[in-house]
C-alpha positions in Angstrom: -24.8 -12.5 -29.7 -21.0 -11.6 -30.2 -22.0 -7.7 -30.2 -23.8 -8.2 -26.9 -21.0 -10.2 -25.3 -18.6 -7.3 -26.5 -20.6 -4.5 -25.2 -21.1 -6.1 -21.8 -17.3 -6.8 -21.5 -16.9 -3.1 -22.8 -18.8 -1.9 -20.1 -17.2 -3.8 -17.5 -13.8 -2.7 -18.7 -14.4 0.9 -18.6 -15.8 0.4 -14.9 -12.7 -1.2 -13.8 -10.4 1.2 -15.8 -12.5 4.3 -13.9 -10.8 3.0 -10.4 -7.4 2.3 -9.2 -5.2 1.8 -10.2 -5.6 2.9 -13.9 -8.1 5.9 -12.6 -9.5 6.5 -15.7 -12.2 8.4 -13.8 -14.0 10.4 -16.9 -14.8 6.8 -18.5 -17.2 6.2 -15.6 -19.6 9.1 -16.8 -20.2 6.9 -20.5 -19.0 3.3 -19.1 -23.1 2.3 -18.6 -24.1 3.3 -22.4 -22.8 -0.1 -24.2 -24.6 -2.0 -21.4 -28.0 0.1 -21.6 -28.1 -0.7 -25.5 -27.7 -4.1 -24.8 -30.9 -3.9 -22.1 -32.6 -2.1 -24.8 -35.6 -4.6 -26.0 -34.4 -7.3 -23.9 -37.3 -9.3 -21.4 -36.6 -9.2 -17.9 -34.7 -12.7 -17.8 -32.1 -11.5 -19.7 -32.1 -7.8 -18.6 -30.7 -9.4 -15.3 -28.8 -12.0 -16.6 -26.8 -9.5 -18.8 -26.8 -6.9 -16.1 -25.1 -10.1 -13.6 -22.5 -11.0 -16.2 -21.4 -7.5 -16.5 -21.3 -7.3 -12.5 -19.4 -10.3 -11.7 -17.0 -9.1 -14.5 -16.7 -5.6 -13.1 -16.4 -7.1 -9.3 -14.1 -9.8 -10.2 -11.5 -6.9 -11.6 -12.0 -4.3 -9.1 -11.9 -7.2 -5.9 -9.3 -9.5 -7.4 -6.6 -9.3 -4.9 -9.2 -11.3 -2.1 -7.2 -14.0 -3.6 -4.5 -13.4 -1.5 -6.9 -14.8 1.3 -9.3 -16.6 -0.3 -10.0 -17.6 -4.1 -13.4 -19.0 -3.1 -14.3 -15.6 -1.3 -13.9 -13.8 -4.7 -15.9 -15.9 -6.6 -19.0 -15.9 -3.8 -18.4 -12.2 -3.2 -18.5 -11.3 -7.1 -21.6 -13.6 -7.5 -23.6 -12.0 -4.7 -22.3 -8.3 -5.6 -23.4 -8.8 -9.2 -26.9 -9.2 -7.8 -27.2 -5.5 -7.5 -26.3 -5.2 -11.4 -29.0 -7.5 -12.0 -31.4 -6.0 -10.0 -30.5 -2.6 -12.1 -31.4 -4.5 -15.2 -34.4 -5.5 -13.8 -35.6 -2.0 -13.0 -34.3 -0.7 -16.6 -36.4 -3.1 -18.1 -39.4 -2.4 -15.6 -38.9 1.4 -15.8 -38.5 2.1 -19.5 -42.4 2.6 -20.2 -41.8 5.9 -18.1 -41.5 8.9 -20.1 -38.0 10.5 -20.5 -38.4 12.7 -17.4 -39.6 9.6 -15.7 -36.7 7.4 -16.7 -34.0 10.0 -15.9 -34.9 10.6 -12.0 -36.0 7.0 -11.4 -33.4 4.8 -13.5 -30.4 6.7 -11.4 -32.3 6.3 -8.4 -32.5 2.5 -8.6 -28.9 2.6 -8.9 -28.1 4.7 -5.8 -30.7 3.0 -4.3 -29.1 -0.5 -4.8 -25.7 1.0 -4.0 -27.3 2.0 -0.6 -29.1 -1.5 0.1 -25.7 -3.1 -0.8 -23.7 -0.9 2.1 -26.0 -2.4 4.7 -27.5 -5.8 3.7 -25.8 -8.8 5.4 -23.3 -6.8 7.3 -22.5 -4.4 4.2 -20.2 -3.9 1.5 -19.8 -0.1 0.5 -16.5 -0.6 -1.5 -16.2 0.4 -5.1 -19.8 2.4 -5.7 -19.9 4.7 -8.6 -19.4 7.7 -7.0 -15.9 6.8 -5.3 -14.2 6.6 -9.2 -14.6 10.3 -9.2 -12.6 11.0 -5.6 -10.1 13.1 -7.0 -12.9 15.5 -9.1 -12.8 17.9 -6.0 -15.5 20.3 -7.3 -17.9 17.6 -7.8 -17.7 15.7 -5.0 -18.4 18.4 -2.4 -22.0 18.0 -2.9 -21.4 14.9 -0.9 -21.7 16.9 2.3 -25.4 17.3 1.8 -26.2 13.8 -0.7 -23.3 11.9 0.5 -21.5 9.6 -1.9 -24.9 7.6 -3.3 -25.5 11.0 -4.6 -22.7 11.2 -6.6 -23.3 8.1 -8.2 -26.9 9.4 -8.8 -25.4 12.2 -10.7 -23.1 10.1 -12.9 -25.7 7.5 -13.4 -28.0 10.3 -14.7 -25.4 11.5 -17.3 -25.1 7.6 -18.8 -28.7 7.5 -19.1 -28.9 11.0 -21.0 -26.5 10.2 -23.2 -28.1 6.6 -24.1 -31.4 8.5 -24.4 -29.4 11.2 -26.8 -28.0 8.7 -28.9 -31.5 6.6 -29.5 -33.4 9.8 -30.3 -33.7 13.5 -30.7 -36.1 16.2 -30.7 -37.4 19.2 -28.7 -37.7 17.2 -25.4 -34.2 15.4 -25.6 -32.8 19.0 -25.8 -34.6 19.9 -22.8 -33.4 17.2 -20.8 -29.8 18.1 -21.9 -30.4 21.5 -20.5 -31.7 20.6 -17.3 -29.0 17.6 -17.0 -26.3 20.3 -17.9 -28.0 22.6 -15.4 -27.7 20.2 -12.2 -24.2 19.9 -13.1 -22.9 23.2 -13.2 -25.4 23.6 -10.2 -23.5 21.0 -8.5 -20.2 22.2 -9.5 -20.6 25.8 -8.6 -21.7 24.6 -5.3 -18.3 23.0 -5.2 -16.3 25.7 -5.8 -18.4 28.1 -3.3 -17.2 25.0 -0.7 -14.0 25.2 -1.1 -13.8 29.3 -1.5 -15.3 29.7 1.4 -13.7 27.8 3.9 -13.1 29.6 7.4 -9.9 29.7 9.3 -10.3 26.2 11.3 -8.0 25.2 14.0 -5.3 22.4 13.3 -3.5 20.2 14.7 -0.4 18.5 14.0 0.4 14.8 13.4 2.9 12.4 12.4 2.0 8.8 11.0 4.8 5.6 11.0 4.3 3.2 7.7 6.9 0.2 9.2 6.0 -1.9 6.3 5.8 -5.0 8.4 5.6 -8.0 6.0 2.4 -10.3 6.9 4.4 -13.4 6.8 6.4 -12.3 10.0 4.1 -9.7 11.5 2.6 -12.3 14.0 6.1 -14.8 14.7 6.5 -14.1 18.3 9.9 -14.4 17.7 9.6 -11.2 15.5 7.9 -9.3 18.0 10.4 -7.3 19.7 12.0 -6.3 16.5 8.5 -5.0 14.9 8.3 -2.8 18.0 12.1 -2.0 18.0 12.0 -0.8 14.5 8.4 1.3 14.7 9.8 3.3 17.9 13.0 4.1 15.8 11.0 5.3 13.0 9.0 7.2 15.6 11.8 9.2 17.1 13.6 11.6 14.3 9.7 12.6 14.2 10.3 14.6 17.5 12.0 17.1 15.6 8.6 18.2 14.1 6.8 18.7 17.5 4.0 17.0 16.8 0.6 16.5 18.6 0.8 13.0 18.4 2.5 10.3 16.5 0.2 7.5 15.1 1.0 3.6 14.7 -0.9 1.6 12.2 -3.5 -0.9 13.0 -1.8 -4.0 15.5 1.4 -2.2 15.7 2.2 -3.9 18.9 1.5 -7.2 17.6 -0.1 -9.4 20.3 -2.2 -9.0 23.3 -1.3 -5.8 25.3 -1.5 -7.9 28.6 0.8 -10.7 27.1 3.4 -8.3 26.0 4.2 -6.2 29.2 7.6 -5.4 28.1 6.6 -4.6 24.2 4.1 -2.0 26.0 6.5 -0.5 28.5 8.9 0.0 25.8 6.4 1.9 23.9 5.2 4.4 26.9 9.0 5.0 27.7 9.1 6.2 24.2 6.3 8.2 24.0 7.7 9.6 27.2 11.2 10.2 26.1 9.9 12.1 23.5 7.8 13.9 25.4 4.9 13.0 22.4 1.4 11.2 22.9 1.4 7.8 20.6 -1.4 6.0 19.1 -1.0 2.4 18.6 -3.3 -0.3 17.5 -3.1 -3.6 19.4 -5.5 -6.4 20.4 -7.0 -6.5 24.0 -8.9 -8.1 26.2 -11.4 -8.2 29.0 -11.6 -12.0 30.8 -12.5 -14.1 28.1 -13.6 -11.2 25.7 -11.1 -9.8 22.7 -10.8 -6.5 21.4 -9.2 -4.9 18.4 -8.1 -1.9 20.0 -6.4 1.9 19.7 -4.6 3.0 22.5 -3.6 6.3 23.1 -0.8 7.0 25.7 0.1 10.3 26.6 3.7 12.4 26.8 4.3 11.3 29.9 3.8 7.7 29.1 0.1 7.0 30.4 -2.6 4.9 29.0 -5.1 8.0 28.7 -7.8 6.1 26.5 -8.9 3.7 24.1 -11.1 2.9 21.1 -12.6 -0.7 20.7 -13.4 -1.7 17.3 -17.2 -1.4 16.6 -18.1 -2.9 13.0 -15.9 -6.0 12.8 -14.9 -8.1 9.6 -16.9 -10.8 8.7 -15.0 -14.3 8.9 -11.7 -12.5 9.6 -12.4 -11.3 12.6 -15.9 -13.4 13.9 -17.9 -16.0 12.6 -21.6 -15.2 11.4 -24.1 -17.4 12.2 -21.8 -19.3 14.4 -25.0 -22.1 15.5 -24.9 -22.6 11.8 -21.5 -22.0 10.4 -19.5 -23.4 13.4 -18.2 -26.2 11.5 -15.7 -23.9 9.3 -14.0 -24.1 12.3 -12.9 -27.4 11.5 -11.1 -26.3 8.6 -10.1 -22.5 9.7 -10.2 -22.1 13.6 -11.7 -18.7 14.1 -11.8 -17.2 17.4 -14.4 -14.1 17.6 -13.4 -10.7 18.5 -16.0 -8.8 20.4 -17.8 -5.6 19.1 -16.8 -2.2 20.9 -20.0 -0.5 22.1 -19.1 3.1 22.4 -17.8 5.7 19.9 -15.1 7.2 22.2 -13.5 10.3 21.7 -9.6 10.8 22.6 -8.0 14.1 23.1 -4.8 15.0 20.8 -4.5 17.9 23.0 -6.8 20.9 24.3 -9.6 21.4 22.1 -7.9 18.6 19.6 -10.7 15.8 19.7 -10.5 13.1 17.5 -12.1 9.6 16.7 -10.5 6.2 15.8 -11.2 4.2 12.9 -9.8 0.6 12.6 -9.2 -1.0 9.7 -11.8 -0.8 6.9 -14.3 1.6 9.7 -13.2 4.6 7.7 -15.1 3.4 4.7 -18.4 3.0 6.9 -20.8 5.7 6.7 -22.3 4.9 9.6 -19.2 4.7 11.9 -17.9 8.0 10.6 -20.7 9.9 11.1 -21.2 8.7 15.0 -18.0 9.8 15.9 -18.1 13.0 14.2 -21.4 13.5 16.0 -19.9 12.4 19.0 -17.5 15.3 19.2 -14.6 14.0 16.5 -12.9 17.6 15.6 -10.9 14.9 13.2 -10.5 11.2 12.1 -7.4 8.7 12.3 -7.4 5.6 10.7 -5.2 2.3 11.6 -5.1 -0.2 9.5 -2.9 -3.1 7.8 -3.9 -4.1 4.4 -0.7 -6.2 3.7 -2.9 -8.9 3.5 -3.7 -8.3 0.1 -0.3 -7.6 -0.9 1.1 -4.8 -3.6 -2.5 -4.6 -5.1 -5.2 -2.1 -6.1 -6.5 -2.8 -2.7 -5.1 0.1 -0.4 -6.0 2.7 -3.2 -9.6 1.6 -3.3 -9.7 2.0 0.8 -8.3 5.1 0.6 -11.0 6.0 -2.1 -14.1 5.3 0.4 -12.2 7.3 2.9 -11.8 10.3 1.0 -15.6 10.5 0.8 -15.9 10.4 5.1 -13.9 13.4 4.8 -16.2 15.1 2.1 -19.5 14.1 3.6 -18.5 15.3 7.4 -15.9 18.0 6.5 -13.5 16.2 8.6 -9.5 15.6 8.2 -8.2 12.1 8.1 -5.0 10.6 9.6 -4.1 7.5 7.8 -1.5 4.8 9.5 -1.3 1.6 7.2 0.9 -1.0 8.0 2.3 -1.4 4.2 0.4 2.3 2.7 -1.3 3.9 1.8 -1.0 6.3 4.6 -0.9 10.1 4.7 -3.3 13.0 5.7 -6.9 13.8 3.9 -8.2 17.7 4.3 -11.7 17.8 5.1 -12.6 18.7 1.5 -11.1 15.4 0.2 -7.6 16.9 -0.6 -4.3 14.5 0.0 -2.3 16.3 1.5 0.8 14.3 1.8 1.3 10.6 1.5 4.4 8.1 3.0 6.2 7.7 -0.1 9.8 6.8 -1.2 11.8 8.6 -3.8 10.2 7.3 -6.7 6.7 8.6 -5.2 5.1 4.7 -4.5 3.4 4.7 -1.9 2.7 0.7 -1.0 5.1 -1.6 0.6 7.9 0.8 1.3 8.6 2.1 4.8 8.6 5.8 5.7 7.1 8.7 7.7 4.7 11.9 7.4 4.0 14.8 8.7 1.3 17.2 8.2 -0.9 20.0 9.9 -4.5 19.2 9.2 -7.7 21.0 10.3 -10.0 20.2 13.3 -13.5 21.2 12.5 -16.5 21.7 14.8 -19.1 22.8 12.4 -21.4 19.6 11.3 -22.8 19.5 8.0 -26.2 18.6 6.6 -24.9 14.8 5.9 -23.8 14.7 9.6 -27.2 15.7 11.1 -29.3 13.7 8.8 -27.5 11.3 7.3 -28.4 9.5 4.0 -31.8 11.0 3.2 -31.1 11.5 -0.3 -30.4 7.6 -0.6 -33.4 6.7 1.2 -35.3 9.4 -0.9 -33.8 7.4 -4.0 -35.8 4.1 -2.3 -39.0 6.1 -2.4 -38.5 7.2 -5.9 -38.4 3.4 -6.9 -41.7 3.0 -4.9 -42.7 6.3 -6.7 -42.0 5.1 -10.2 -43.6 1.9 -9.5 -46.8 3.1 -8.4 -47.1 4.7 -11.7 -46.6 2.1 -13.9 -49.1 0.1 -12.0 -52.0 3.0 -12.5 -51.2 3.2 -16.2 -51.9 -0.3 -16.2 -55.1 -0.7 -14.2 
């Protein structure tokens, strides 16, 4: 029993260490091996239980920053997400009778398919997927523009299973399997090298970002609003020297409802006009009784020339799911619902410089990113406020997911975050610049950054067709189940 507990704990620790802030990414390629030895020979109940325990430890270790919003939420979220680990344990037990080649196909497909399902079921949660641990492995992750982030997860789990099988047995069959897996990885890295080496000379857009570092404790205090806007304007003024096509402020950088703060909004439009530079700002807007979390584009003449309303809202943060059933929660935590936007609006930073806005965690959502690119976005802009979660690993986990959106769709990303991480990512996932202090601290510091980033019009396979690979993984699972059923008949 002690050996089993140690192995489960070891897998959870290795996985957590693969993600920020440690980012020992190579560990992910072998992290599951101790757990797979635990599952070997277990019945269905034990396979689910030990895998579930490992998942709970992993999600508690990577998502623990939610305690700054809700203790109960951390426990409930980890308890729910761990189910997907448990289901993988069931898949391991069910598909173990398959021949080696079948296991090497079906088990990684089961993992990738389960990640895909948890990204979309019940509003979805696509953070800390296994592939995200490799966000700095640029040659590897270029394949995501075909198979998506779930495809990268498939490859990592494939290596984990192969290592386990190699430690369990030897022989010609194992040798052939190793050669096949190695060949797949060589092809993947070769594709990454070719993709990056063959990049055309794309046109560029110059953008500046402002990270004002407003403490969450004062951000919504009415008496502080003029100071917050004044500070963000003052930080923006030196950026005029770079002659940017646009200056980007974070989510709700005007801390209030635009119609209720005409003087503050006027101060922003006057600043854009004085600096002769377009501003993209975040604010709350409303139409009648309907409220939106929005981004507004103000022209160099100080005119509002476009807006985007956030489409994918945060459950229990921006709206209450199943309000007729859960409305009693309002007695303890009053929550007014925001409305979802309906249009994937494309804004213009200049002639032939179309962009799409992603508010808050929308830059981690596959479908929102793809829909904006398919609507015509040549680059993407994320405005966010991660101050809720204090100086934890959350902003870096957020960045990981955002990087994959760049690679999948081959689009640059501008990130303006209230407290970080702010900066620029190119279409290959390279981080071009950060807002950081002189000790390279990137969160809970104030500052600005400027970069020229590519504007891309081509559409990748992933952009056009989406998660074909992930859907294929689900079909592979069904195929594996069908094979086992035919064997038992």
